[in-house]
N, C-alpha and C positions, 0 to 999 in steps of 0.2 A: 274560146274553145277552138282547138286546132282540128282541121279536117285531115284525119290520118290518111284517107284515100288519096288526097291531093299530094301529100308528102311522098307517098310510096309510088306515085306515078311520075317517073322521070321522063316520060314521053313529051312532056311540056318543055324540056330543056331544048335550047336552040343555040345556034352559032351566035356568038357575041355575048352570051351570058358570062358572068365573071366568077372566078374561083377565089374565095376568101379563106385565109389560113387562120386558125385559132392556135396560138402558141401552146406547146407542150411544157410540162414542168421538168422534162428530162427524158431518160430512157423509157420510162413507164415500165411495162413488164415484158418487153419484147427484146429478143436477141441476146438473152442472158447467157446462152450456151457459148456464143462467140465472145461476149464480155468476159466470161470466166476464163476462157483460153487466152484472150489478149492480155489481160491483167494478171494472169497466173493466180487467180483467186483460190483455187483448190490447194495451193501450196502456201496460202496465207502470206502472199507477197507483202513485205514490209512497206513498199511504196504506196500501198493502199491507204496508209494511215498518216502520210506526210502531207502537210499543206502543199497544194499545187498552184503555182502562179497562173497556169493556163485556166484553172477553174476558179479564179478569183480568191484564192487562198483556202478554199475548201479542199478536203481530201477527196480522193477518188471514191473511197467508201461512202462518205457523206453524200456525194453527188449521186452515186448509183442508188442510194436508198431514199432519194427524194420521192415522196408519194406521187402517185399518178393523179394528174389533174382530171377532175370530173366536170363535164360540160353540160349536163342535163338542164340545169336552171337557165343557163345562158341560151341554149338552143330553144327551150320552150318559150322564152321571152322573144326570141327572134321569130319563131314561127307564128306568133300572135300578130306581128306587124309587117312581115316581109314575105314575099312569094319565094320561099326556099324550094329550089327545084332538085337539089341533090345534097346528100350529106355523106361524108366518108370519115369513119374513125380510122386514123392512121395507126394501125397496130402492126403485129408481125406481118411481114410482106411489104412493109413500107408503102411508098407512093405507087410503085409499079403493080402491086396486087390489090390495093384497097381502093384507090380512086376510080379505076375502071369499072368497079362493081356498081357505081352509081351513075355511070355515063351510058346512055343508050347507044345502040349500034348506029354507025354513021357519024358519030361525033367523038371528039377527043378533047381531053383537058390538056391544054398547052401550058405547062408550068415554067415560069421564068426562074431558073435556079438562083440567079443573082438576087432575086427578091426574097428568097427563103432565109429567114433568120436562124441559121444553123447554130445550135448551142455548142459551146466549147467542148462538152463531153464527147460529142460526136466527132469533132475534129481530133480530139485526143485518141479516141478509139481507132479512127482511120489511120492516124500517124503511127501509133504504137503497134497496131496489128498489120500495117502495110496493106490496108484493105482498099480496093479500088472504089472510086466514087459511085459507080453504078451499083455495086454490092451494098454500099452503105444506104443508098436510097431504096434498095430493095429489101433491106432488113430492118431499118430503123425509121422512126418518125422524123428524124433530123431537126426537130424543134417545132414540128407541126403536128399537134395531137389530133386535130380534126380539121376537115375542110368542108365548106358549104358552097353551093352554086346558087347564085341569085341573078336576077335580071340586072343588066348594066345600070338601068335607071334607079335601082334600089340599093346600090353599093354603099353610098354614103350613109343612108338610113341603117343598113345592116351593121356597118362598122360602128356607128354611134351606139346602137343597141347593145352590141357585143361588148364594147368598151365600158358602157354604163353598168354592165353585169360582170365587170372584173376581168374581161379577156383582153389579151394583146391580140387584136385582130387586124389583118392587113391583106391587101390583094397580092396573090401570087400567080395568077394566070387567067386564062380565058378559055371558053369553049370554042373549038374550031371544027370544021368538017374533017373527017378522017375516021379510020377504023382501028387506030392504035390504042384507044382507051386513055392513054396518057403518054405525053412526051415531055421530056425535060430539056429545055434549051438554054 
């Protein structure tokens, strides 16, 4: 049984804790107003239905309709065995709006952009729409549907549990002192 009060108390978070990413299945349900504009969906752009090499041969339409990944079973399994200090569902608002909600004042999640496994659909959206990187990370999940913060000593256990529950989980950052909430470096 999980102690819900413990999960909701992010004051236990401290410098040196680690941020783990759980991969998303795609765009999920966020930023579709921009997607519609970028790919001219309202005018039924024929390019939506043509296999796209950048998407591994899938069409843009198929890729955009990939169902949202649900993390509840994996997170519940993780909570049973690991001291999870913070959880962020990366939805609309991307990294910049969602991650800081789980970080207490005086601490910042320092995310290593090079470690983020950005999905090809996000690269295609950015390129096609000429969208700056910061805007992409502020609108989309970029391939990270959820992040969790755990003590450094429990990282390997956390990743093992998440992978055993079907997640592509990997380290993307650490908790540092600061009041930015999140920084991407």
